[in-house]
FIPADREN-681535 format. One record per residue (C-alpha): y, z, x. Coordinates in Angstrom, 1 decimal, padded with zeros to 4 digits. Layout:
BEGIN
{pt {Y Z X}}
...
! end
This chain:
BEGIN
{pt {000.2 -000.1 000.0}}
{pt {003.5 -000.8 001.1}}
{pt {006.9 001.1 000.9}}
{pt {008.6 -000.3 -002.5}}
{pt {011.8 001.0 -003.5}}
{pt {010.8 -000.1 -007.8}}
{pt {007.4 003.0 -006.7}}
{pt {009.3 005.8 -008.1}}
{pt {010.2 004.5 -011.0}}
{pt {006.2 003.5 -011.8}}
{pt {005.8 006.7 -011.1}}
{pt {008.3 008.0 -013.3}}
{pt {007.4 006.2 -016.2}}
{pt {003.8 007.3 -015.5}}
{pt {004.5 011.4 -015.5}}
{pt {007.5 012.0 -017.3}}
{pt {008.9 008.6 -018.9}}
{pt {010.2 010.7 -021.9}}
{pt {012.9 012.7 -019.1}}
{pt {016.3 011.7 -018.6}}
{pt {017.3 009.6 -015.9}}
{pt {020.4 008.6 -015.7}}
{pt {023.3 010.2 -017.8}}
{pt {027.0 008.3 -017.5}}
{pt {030.0 009.5 -020.4}}
{pt {027.8 010.2 -023.6}}
{pt {025.1 007.7 -022.3}}
{pt {021.5 009.2 -021.8}}
{pt {018.7 006.9 -021.2}}
{pt {015.2 008.1 -020.4}}
{pt {012.8 006.8 -017.7}}
{pt {011.0 004.8 -019.7}}
{pt {014.8 003.3 -021.5}}
{pt {015.5 002.7 -017.6}}
{pt {012.3 000.7 -016.7}}
{pt {012.6 -001.5 -020.1}}
{pt {016.8 -002.3 -018.9}}
{pt {015.3 -002.8 -015.7}}
{pt {012.5 -005.2 -016.5}}
{pt {015.2 -007.3 -018.8}}
{pt {017.8 -007.3 -015.8}}
{pt {015.1 -008.6 -013.7}}
{pt {013.9 -011.1 -016.3}}
{pt {017.2 -012.5 -016.8}}
{pt {018.0 -012.6 -013.1}}
{pt {015.0 -015.2 -012.8}}
{pt {016.0 -017.1 -015.9}}
{pt {019.7 -017.6 -013.9}}
{pt {017.5 -018.9 -011.0}}
{pt {017.3 -015.8 -008.4}}
{pt {014.5 -016.5 -006.4}}
{pt {012.7 -014.0 -004.0}}
{pt {015.1 -012.8 -001.4}}
{pt {018.2 -013.8 -003.1}}
{pt {020.9 -011.5 -002.8}}
{pt {022.8 -010.8 -005.7}}
{pt {026.1 -009.3 -005.7}}
{pt {027.9 -005.9 -007.5}}
{pt {031.9 -005.5 -007.4}}
{pt {032.4 -002.4 -009.7}}
{pt {033.1 001.3 -010.0}}
{pt {029.8 003.7 -010.4}}
{pt {028.2 003.6 -014.0}}
{pt {024.9 003.8 -015.3}}
{pt {024.7 000.0 -014.9}}
{pt {024.9 000.1 -011.2}}
{pt {021.5 002.0 -011.0}}
{pt {020.0 -000.7 -013.2}}
{pt {021.3 -003.5 -011.0}}
{pt {019.8 -001.5 -008.0}}
{pt {016.5 -001.3 -009.6}}
{pt {016.7 -004.6 -011.3}}
{pt {017.3 -006.8 -008.2}}
{pt {014.8 -005.2 -006.5}}
{pt {012.3 -005.3 -009.3}}
{pt {013.3 -008.9 -009.4}}
{pt {012.1 -009.2 -005.8}}
{pt {015.8 -009.9 -004.8}}
{pt {018.0 -008.0 -002.2}}
{pt {021.3 -006.2 -003.4}}
{pt {024.8 -007.0 -001.8}}
{pt {026.9 -004.0 -002.8}}
{pt {030.8 -004.9 -002.6}}
{pt {033.4 -002.7 -001.3}}
{pt {036.1 -002.0 -004.5}}
{pt {038.8 -001.7 -002.7}}
{pt {038.5 -004.8 -000.7}}
{pt {040.9 -008.0 -001.8}}
{pt {039.4 -011.1 -003.7}}
{pt {039.1 -012.9 -000.1}}
{pt {037.1 -010.4 001.6}}
{pt {035.1 -010.4 -001.5}}
{pt {034.9 -013.7 -001.6}}
{pt {034.2 -014.1 002.2}}
{pt {031.2 -011.6 002.1}}
{pt {029.4 -013.1 -000.9}}
{pt {029.5 -016.6 001.0}}
{pt {028.5 -014.4 004.4}}
{pt {024.9 -013.5 003.1}}
{pt {024.9 -016.8 -000.1}}
{pt {025.5 -014.3 -002.8}}
{pt {025.2 -016.9 -005.6}}
{pt {025.5 -014.6 -008.7}}
{pt {028.1 -011.2 -008.9}}
{pt {027.7 -008.8 -011.3}}
{pt {031.7 -007.4 -012.3}}
{pt {032.8 -004.6 -014.4}}
{pt {036.4 -004.3 -016.5}}
{pt {038.2 -002.9 -013.6}}
{pt {037.8 -006.3 -011.9}}
{pt {037.2 -009.1 -015.1}}
{pt {040.5 -010.8 -013.9}}
{pt {039.1 -011.8 -010.4}}
{pt {036.9 -014.0 -012.0}}
{pt {038.9 -017.3 -011.6}}
{pt {040.1 -016.0 -008.1}}
{pt {036.9 -015.2 -006.7}}
{pt {035.5 -018.8 -008.1}}
{pt {038.4 -020.7 -006.2}}
{pt {038.0 -018.7 -002.7}}
{pt {034.4 -018.4 -002.9}}
{pt {031.8 -021.5 -001.5}}
{pt {028.7 -020.2 -003.0}}
{pt {029.2 -018.3 -006.2}}
{pt {027.9 -019.9 -009.4}}
{pt {027.6 -016.8 -012.2}}
{pt {029.5 -014.0 -012.8}}
{pt {028.1 -011.3 -015.1}}
{pt {030.5 -009.4 -017.0}}
{pt {029.5 -005.7 -017.5}}
{pt {031.0 -003.5 -019.5}}
{pt {031.6 -003.0 -023.3}}
{pt {034.3 -005.2 -024.4}}
{pt {034.0 -008.9 -024.9}}
{pt {033.1 -010.9 -022.2}}
{pt {036.2 -012.7 -020.1}}
{pt {035.7 -016.5 -020.4}}
{pt {033.2 -018.4 -018.4}}
{pt {031.4 -015.0 -018.1}}
{pt {027.5 -013.8 -019.2}}
{pt {027.8 -010.8 -021.2}}
{pt {025.4 -008.2 -019.2}}
{pt {024.2 -006.8 -022.5}}
{pt {023.4 -010.2 -024.1}}
{pt {021.6 -010.9 -021.5}}
{pt {019.3 -007.8 -021.6}}
{pt {018.9 -008.3 -025.2}}
{pt {017.9 -011.8 -024.7}}
{pt {015.5 -012.1 -021.7}}
{pt {012.1 -010.9 -021.6}}
{pt {011.0 -008.4 -019.1}}
{pt {009.5 -009.3 -016.3}}
{pt {006.9 -007.7 -014.0}}
{pt {007.6 -006.2 -010.9}}
{pt {007.6 -008.3 -007.8}}
{pt {006.2 -005.4 -005.4}}
{pt {008.5 -006.6 -002.9}}
{pt {008.5 -004.3 -000.2}}
{pt {007.4 -003.3 003.2}}
{pt {009.9 -005.2 005.7}}
{pt {011.0 -007.3 002.7}}
{pt {015.0 -007.1 002.9}}
{pt {016.7 -004.9 000.1}}
{pt {020.0 -005.2 000.7}}
{pt {022.7 -006.7 003.4}}
{pt {025.3 -003.6 003.1}}
{pt {029.1 -004.9 004.6}}
{pt {030.4 -002.6 007.2}}
{pt {033.7 -002.7 009.8}}
{pt {033.8 -005.7 011.2}}
{pt {035.7 -005.5 015.0}}
{pt {036.2 -008.9 014.9}}
{pt {038.4 -008.7 011.8}}
{pt {035.6 -009.4 009.2}}
{pt {033.0 -007.2 007.7}}
{pt {029.4 -007.2 009.3}}
{pt {026.5 -007.4 006.5}}
{pt {023.8 -004.6 007.8}}
{pt {020.4 -006.2 006.9}}
{pt {018.4 -002.7 005.3}}
{pt {014.7 -003.3 004.6}}
{pt {013.0 -001.3 001.8}}
{pt {011.9 000.8 005.1}}
{pt {014.9 001.3 006.1}}
{pt {016.0 003.0 003.1}}
{pt {013.1 004.9 001.8}}
{pt {012.3 006.1 005.6}}
{pt {015.6 007.5 005.6}}
{pt {015.2 009.0 002.4}}
{pt {012.0 010.8 002.5}}
{pt {012.8 011.8 006.3}}
{pt {016.0 013.6 004.6}}
{pt {014.1 015.3 001.9}}
{pt {012.1 016.7 004.5}}
{pt {015.2 018.7 005.9}}
{pt {017.2 018.6 002.6}}
{pt {014.9 018.5 -000.8}}
{pt {015.7 018.6 -004.3}}
{pt {014.1 021.0 -006.1}}
{pt {011.8 020.4 -009.3}}
{pt {015.1 021.1 -011.4}}
{pt {018.0 019.7 -009.6}}
{pt {020.3 017.5 -011.3}}
{pt {021.9 015.0 -008.8}}
{pt {025.8 014.7 -009.4}}
{pt {026.8 010.7 -007.9}}
{pt {030.7 011.0 -007.2}}
{pt {030.7 009.0 -004.2}}
{pt {031.4 005.2 -004.4}}
{pt {027.4 003.5 -005.1}}
{pt {028.3 000.8 -002.7}}
{pt {028.8 002.9 000.1}}
{pt {025.4 003.6 001.3}}
{pt {025.8 007.3 001.6}}
{pt {027.0 007.2 -002.3}}
{pt {023.4 004.9 -002.4}}
{pt {021.7 007.5 -000.7}}
{pt {021.6 010.2 -002.6}}
{pt {020.7 008.2 -005.6}}
{pt {017.4 006.9 -004.3}}
{pt {016.6 010.3 -003.5}}
{pt {016.8 011.2 -006.9}}
{pt {014.9 008.2 -007.9}}
{pt {012.2 009.5 -005.4}}
{pt {011.9 012.8 -006.5}}
{pt {012.5 011.8 -010.1}}
{pt {015.3 013.8 -010.8}}
{pt {018.5 012.9 -013.1}}
{pt {021.2 011.9 -012.2}}
{pt {024.8 012.3 -013.6}}
{pt {027.3 009.4 -012.5}}
{pt {031.0 010.0 -012.9}}
{pt {032.7 006.3 -012.7}}
{pt {035.2 008.1 -009.7}}
{pt {036.5 010.8 -007.6}}
{pt {038.8 012.7 -010.3}}
{pt {038.4 016.5 -009.9}}
{pt {039.4 017.0 -013.0}}
{pt {036.6 014.9 -014.2}}
{pt {034.2 016.2 -011.7}}
{pt {034.3 019.5 -012.5}}
{pt {034.2 018.8 -016.3}}
{pt {030.7 016.8 -015.0}}
{pt {029.0 019.7 -013.5}}
{pt {030.2 022.1 -016.3}}
{pt {029.1 019.7 -018.6}}
{pt {025.5 018.5 -017.3}}
{pt {024.6 021.8 -015.1}}
{pt {025.0 020.0 -012.0}}
{pt {023.4 021.1 -009.0}}
{pt {024.1 018.8 -006.3}}
{pt {026.5 016.3 -005.1}}
{pt {027.8 014.4 -002.3}}
{pt {031.8 014.6 -000.8}}
{pt {033.8 013.7 001.5}}
{pt {036.2 016.0 002.9}}
{pt {039.4 014.7 000.8}}
{pt {037.5 014.6 -002.2}}
{pt {036.8 018.5 -001.3}}
{pt {039.9 019.1 -000.7}}
{pt {041.1 017.7 -003.9}}
{pt {038.5 019.9 -005.8}}
{pt {039.0 023.1 -003.8}}
{pt {042.9 022.8 -004.2}}
{pt {043.4 021.3 -008.2}}
{pt {045.0 024.4 -009.8}}
{pt {042.2 024.0 -013.0}}
{pt {039.4 024.9 -010.8}}
{pt {038.6 028.2 -011.8}}
{pt {039.2 027.2 -015.7}}
{pt {035.9 025.5 -015.0}}
{pt {032.4 026.6 -014.8}}
{pt {030.7 025.6 -011.8}}
{pt {028.3 027.8 -011.4}}
{pt {024.9 026.0 -011.4}}
{pt {026.4 024.0 -008.6}}
{pt {024.0 025.1 -005.3}}
{pt {024.5 022.7 -002.5}}
{pt {027.5 020.1 -001.6}}
{pt {026.2 017.8 001.4}}
{pt {029.4 016.6 003.2}}
{pt {030.4 013.5 005.6}}
{pt {031.5 010.3 006.1}}
{pt {034.8 011.3 007.6}}
{pt {036.7 014.0 009.3}}
{pt {037.2 017.5 008.1}}
{pt {039.0 020.5 009.4}}
{pt {037.8 024.2 009.2}}
{pt {040.8 025.1 007.1}}
{pt {039.8 022.9 004.3}}
{pt {035.8 024.1 004.4}}
{pt {037.0 027.9 004.5}}
{pt {039.2 027.4 001.1}}
{pt {036.2 025.4 -000.1}}
{pt {033.7 028.5 000.6}}
{pt {036.4 030.7 -000.9}}
{pt {036.9 028.4 -003.8}}
{pt {033.1 027.3 -004.1}}
{pt {031.5 030.8 -003.0}}
{pt {027.5 030.7 -003.3}}
{pt {027.2 027.2 -002.9}}
{pt {025.6 026.3 -000.1}}
{pt {027.0 023.5 002.4}}
{pt {025.7 020.9 004.8}}
{pt {026.6 018.1 006.4}}
{pt {025.4 014.5 007.2}}
{pt {026.2 012.3 010.2}}
{pt {025.3 008.5 009.7}}
{pt {025.8 005.0 010.1}}
{pt {025.2 001.8 008.0}}
{pt {023.2 000.5 010.4}}
{pt {020.5 003.5 010.4}}
{pt {020.2 003.3 006.5}}
{pt {022.2 006.9 005.7}}
{pt {022.5 009.8 008.1}}
{pt {020.3 010.6 011.0}}
{pt {021.5 014.1 011.7}}
{pt {022.0 016.9 009.5}}
{pt {023.7 020.0 009.8}}
{pt {021.8 022.8 008.0}}
{pt {023.5 025.8 005.4}}
{pt {022.9 028.4 008.1}}
{pt {025.4 026.9 010.5}}
{pt {028.2 027.3 007.9}}
{pt {027.6 031.1 007.7}}
{pt {029.9 033.9 009.3}}
{pt {027.6 033.9 012.1}}
{pt {026.8 030.1 012.4}}
{pt {030.4 029.5 012.4}}
{pt {030.9 032.4 015.0}}
{pt {028.3 030.5 016.8}}
{pt {030.7 027.3 017.1}}
{pt {028.2 025.5 014.7}}
{pt {030.8 024.2 012.3}}
{pt {031.9 021.5 015.0}}
{pt {028.3 020.2 015.1}}
{pt {027.2 016.8 013.3}}
{pt {023.6 018.8 013.3}}
{pt {020.2 017.8 014.6}}
{pt {018.1 015.0 014.2}}
{pt {016.3 013.9 011.1}}
{pt {013.0 014.6 010.8}}
{pt {011.5 010.9 011.7}}
{pt {014.5 010.2 013.9}}
{pt {015.3 010.4 017.3}}
{pt {019.1 011.1 019.0}}
{pt {019.5 010.7 022.6}}
{pt {023.1 010.4 024.4}}
{pt {023.0 007.2 027.2}}
{pt {025.5 006.4 029.8}}
{pt {027.0 003.2 030.2}}
{pt {023.6 001.2 031.1}}
{pt {021.8 003.0 028.5}}
{pt {020.0 005.9 030.4}}
{pt {019.3 008.9 028.4}}
{pt {021.8 012.0 030.4}}
{pt {021.3 015.6 030.5}}
{pt {022.4 018.0 028.0}}
{pt {025.8 018.4 027.6}}
{pt {026.9 015.4 029.6}}
{pt {029.1 013.4 026.9}}
{pt {027.7 009.4 026.7}}
{pt {027.3 007.2 023.9}}
{pt {024.8 008.5 021.0}}
{pt {022.1 006.1 020.1}}
{pt {019.3 006.3 017.6}}
{pt {015.9 005.1 016.9}}
{pt {013.2 005.3 014.0}}
{pt {012.2 003.7 010.8}}
{pt {015.5 003.8 009.3}}
{pt {017.5 001.8 011.7}}
{pt {018.7 -001.5 010.2}}
{pt {016.7 -005.0 011.1}}
{pt {020.4 -006.6 012.3}}
{pt {023.6 -008.2 011.1}}
{pt {023.5 -010.5 009.1}}
{pt {023.9 -013.8 011.0}}
{pt {024.9 -012.2 013.7}}
{pt {022.3 -012.4 017.1}}
{pt {025.0 -011.1 019.5}}
{pt {026.1 -008.4 017.7}}
{pt {022.6 -007.4 016.9}}
{pt {021.3 -007.4 020.4}}
{pt {024.5 -005.3 021.7}}
{pt {024.2 -002.7 019.0}}
{pt {020.1 -002.9 019.5}}
{pt {018.9 -002.5 022.3}}
{pt {015.0 -001.4 022.8}}
{pt {015.1 -000.6 019.7}}
{pt {017.9 001.9 019.8}}
{pt {020.6 001.6 017.9}}
{pt {024.0 002.4 019.5}}
{pt {026.4 004.2 017.2}}
{pt {029.6 003.4 019.4}}
{pt {030.2 007.2 018.9}}
{pt {030.7 009.3 021.7}}
{pt {028.9 012.7 022.4}}
{pt {026.9 015.4 023.7}}
{pt {023.5 017.2 022.9}}
{pt {023.4 020.3 023.6}}
{pt {020.2 022.8 024.7}}
{pt {019.2 023.3 021.3}}
{pt {019.0 019.5 020.1}}
{pt {022.0 019.8 018.3}}
{pt {024.4 016.8 018.4}}
{pt {028.8 017.4 018.9}}
{pt {031.0 014.2 018.5}}
{pt {034.1 014.0 021.1}}
{pt {035.4 010.6 020.5}}
{pt {034.8 007.8 019.3}}
{pt {033.8 004.8 021.8}}
{pt {035.4 002.4 019.0}}
{pt {038.8 002.1 017.6}}
{pt {037.9 003.3 014.2}}
{pt {039.7 005.1 012.1}}
{pt {038.2 006.9 008.7}}
{pt {040.7 007.4 006.4}}
{pt {039.3 009.2 003.1}}
{pt {036.0 008.4 003.5}}
{pt {036.8 005.0 004.6}}
{pt {036.0 002.8 008.0}}
{pt {039.4 000.9 009.2}}
{pt {038.7 -001.0 012.4}}
{pt {042.1 -001.0 014.4}}
{pt {041.6 -004.5 015.9}}
{pt {041.4 -006.0 011.9}}
{pt {045.0 -004.4 011.1}}
{pt {046.1 -005.6 014.1}}
{pt {045.0 -009.5 013.8}}
{pt {047.0 -008.7 010.3}}
{pt {050.1 -007.3 011.6}}
{pt {050.4 -009.8 015.0}}
{pt {050.8 -012.7 011.6}}
{pt {054.1 -011.6 011.0}}
{pt {056.7 -013.6 012.1}}
{pt {058.7 -010.7 013.7}}
{pt {055.9 -008.8 015.6}}
{pt {055.1 -009.5 018.8}}
{pt {052.6 -007.2 019.8}}
{pt {050.9 -003.9 018.3}}
{pt {048.5 -001.2 018.4}}
{pt {046.9 000.7 015.7}}
{pt {045.5 004.1 015.8}}
{pt {044.8 007.2 013.5}}
{pt {046.5 009.8 013.2}}
{pt {046.2 013.1 011.1}}
{pt {046.6 013.1 007.6}}
{pt {046.4 016.4 005.7}}
{pt {044.7 014.2 002.4}}
{pt {042.6 011.7 004.0}}
{pt {041.5 013.2 007.2}}
{pt {043.0 010.1 009.1}}
{pt {046.3 007.7 008.4}}
{pt {046.7 003.9 009.7}}
{pt {049.7 004.1 012.1}}
{pt {050.9 001.4 014.0}}
{pt {053.1 001.1 016.9}}
{pt {055.0 -001.9 017.0}}
{pt {056.7 -004.0 019.6}}
{pt {059.0 -006.5 018.0}}
{pt {060.2 -010.4 018.6}}
{pt {063.7 -010.4 020.4}}
{pt {066.1 -010.6 018.1}}
{pt {064.1 -010.0 015.1}}
{pt {063.6 -006.8 012.7}}
{pt {061.1 -005.2 010.2}}
{pt {060.9 -002.0 008.5}}
{pt {057.0 -000.4 008.1}}
{pt {057.2 -000.7 004.2}}
{pt {058.1 -004.6 005.1}}
{pt {054.8 -004.8 007.4}}
{pt {053.1 -003.1 005.0}}
{pt {053.3 -005.3 002.1}}
{pt {052.6 -008.4 004.5}}
{pt {049.5 -006.9 005.5}}
{pt {048.4 -006.4 001.7}}
{pt {048.0 -010.4 001.7}}
{pt {045.8 -010.3 003.9}}
{pt {043.6 -006.9 003.9}}
{pt {042.6 -003.9 001.4}}
{pt {045.6 -001.7 000.7}}
{pt {043.5 001.3 002.3}}
{pt {043.6 -000.5 005.4}}
{pt {047.2 -001.3 006.2}}
{pt {050.0 001.2 008.3}}
{pt {050.6 004.2 005.7}}
{pt {053.2 004.7 008.7}}
{pt {054.8 002.8 012.1}}
{pt {057.0 003.0 014.7}}
{pt {058.9 000.2 016.7}}
{pt {059.0 000.4 021.0}}
{pt {060.2 -001.7 023.2}}
{pt {056.7 -001.5 025.2}}
{pt {053.2 -000.4 024.7}}
{pt {051.4 001.6 027.6}}
{pt {049.2 -000.7 029.5}}
{pt {046.6 000.1 032.3}}
{pt {046.9 -001.6 035.3}}
{pt {044.4 -004.1 033.9}}
{pt {046.4 -004.8 031.1}}
{pt {044.6 -003.0 028.6}}
{pt {046.5 -000.8 025.4}}
{pt {046.3 002.9 026.6}}
{pt {045.6 004.4 022.8}}
{pt {045.0 007.5 024.0}}
{pt {048.6 008.0 025.1}}
{pt {049.5 006.3 022.2}}
{pt {047.2 009.1 020.2}}
{pt {048.3 012.4 022.1}}
{pt {051.8 013.4 020.6}}
{pt {049.9 013.0 017.2}}
{pt {046.6 015.1 018.1}}
{pt {048.6 018.0 019.9}}
{pt {047.5 020.9 018.3}}
{pt {044.4 019.2 016.2}}
{pt {041.0 019.5 016.4}}
{pt {039.3 016.0 016.0}}
{pt {035.9 016.4 013.7}}
{pt {034.2 013.4 013.2}}
{pt {031.2 013.0 010.3}}
! end
C-alpha cells in the first residue's frame, strides 16, 4: 500500500461517517457528506478535461470549500496550485502559466478578476465560481457542477505522485513552484503528530491562510486524525474569539502578528476561550514581550513553535510547551527554534557543505521524506538547494549540545512581514523601474505589529525627486501590496564593500540596535 492523502477520508467514512468533519459559518458537514461532495467535485473536474497529474488552482479565502478543493483534486488524481490571495493579478497569472494550471476556482473576494486573469494568462481555460451568489459571466458555478456531476471513484494516486505545486517567494523576482508529493505532505504531518499529537477530542481551528503551507499542514493533520476542522475565513480577532467560544476549539495555529492582535484586543475578556488548550506559532519573528502578554492573557494555554519552509513540506523543528515555562524561559529556550521532528535530520554546514560542531554557526540543512521533489521547471535552482539529499535553507544558525536549533540570521535577504515572505531583490527590481530611482536597497526593520516592515533605502537620479508614498504606489502596479515599501529614506550613496556589494547589515544596524531578531 502506498501513502495516499485521500486514505484518511476513506478511513473516516468507515469509522465515523456521521461525525462532523468541517464547520464554516453556519454550515456543518459530516465525513459522509464531505466524501460525497469530494467525489462529485472530482467527477466534475474530470469532465472538464482534468487528467491525472494536472494542476488545479484555487484563489480564495478560507472556507469549507477549500477543504473540498484539496481532497477533490487529489481524489480526481490531480495536483493543487493554492494561489496566494495577496498577489496581484500579474503574479497570479504567472503562477498559473508557470505550472500549466488551466482550471481555477475563485471566490467572491476575487470574482471580478475573471477577465483580467484570462487576458494575462496563456493557459487558463476554465474559471469556477465558488460562492453563494450568482456566478459571474463566463464562470461555471461550483454548486451547479457538483449537483450535475456523477461521483468519481478515487484515482488512488499517492506515493511520489505530485500532490501540489506550492509557490514561494523567489530571489529572481518571480515566485518558485515547490513540488511536493503525497509522501512529502503525509510524512511531514505524521512526523509532526509524533511530537504534537491531536487528541481524540481535538477541535482544530483553521485561521491561517490555507494557501500557505503552514495553514494547510494543520488541516492535513486533522484529516489524518479524524478531527473536525472549524474554518474561519480570515484572521479577525473578534471572529476568532467567537469561533473558539461557539465551537469549543482546542487547537490552532497563529502567526505572531495574529497572537498580538488577539491578546491585545479589548474584547478578549468578554469571551470564553477556556476550551483552547494549545497554540502553535511560527512563520515569522516573535518578540518575548508579545509571548509574555499571550501567557498572561491566555493562562492555561500551552504554546509551542514550529520552524520550517515550504520546501520541507512544513515545519521540521519543534519547540515543545515545556520550553515556554518559566524554567524553560530562564534556560533561554525561547530563543530556540526547537529540535528536529521525528523522521527529520537537521545539521549545520559550512560553505563547502561540511557539518560543523555544536555551537558553530553555519547554514541550516535538513533531510527527510518531507523534503520537496524540486522547483517546478527550475533544475539549476533545485540543484543549488538540494545537495546530496539535504535541503539547504539559506538560514544561518547553530545547534547546541542537546540538538536545539538557534537561528541567528538569514543568509538570504528575506523579510518576513506578517507571516508573508518578502524577498528584497524582488522589491528592489520593482523600485528600480521607477524613472527617478538610480539604485536602492531593501531591508526589513522592526515593526511591533508585523514583526518586520519593508523599508527602502533609495539613491535618486541626479535632479530627480520622489516621495516614499509615490514609490510605494508605483511598486503596487508591479508587485503585491504587502511587498511594497512601508517606508523609505533617501541617501546620496549606499554603503558598499570593496567588491562593490551593498552592505545591508550596515543599513540594518541603526534600526535593529537594542532589538532581538527572533526568526521562526
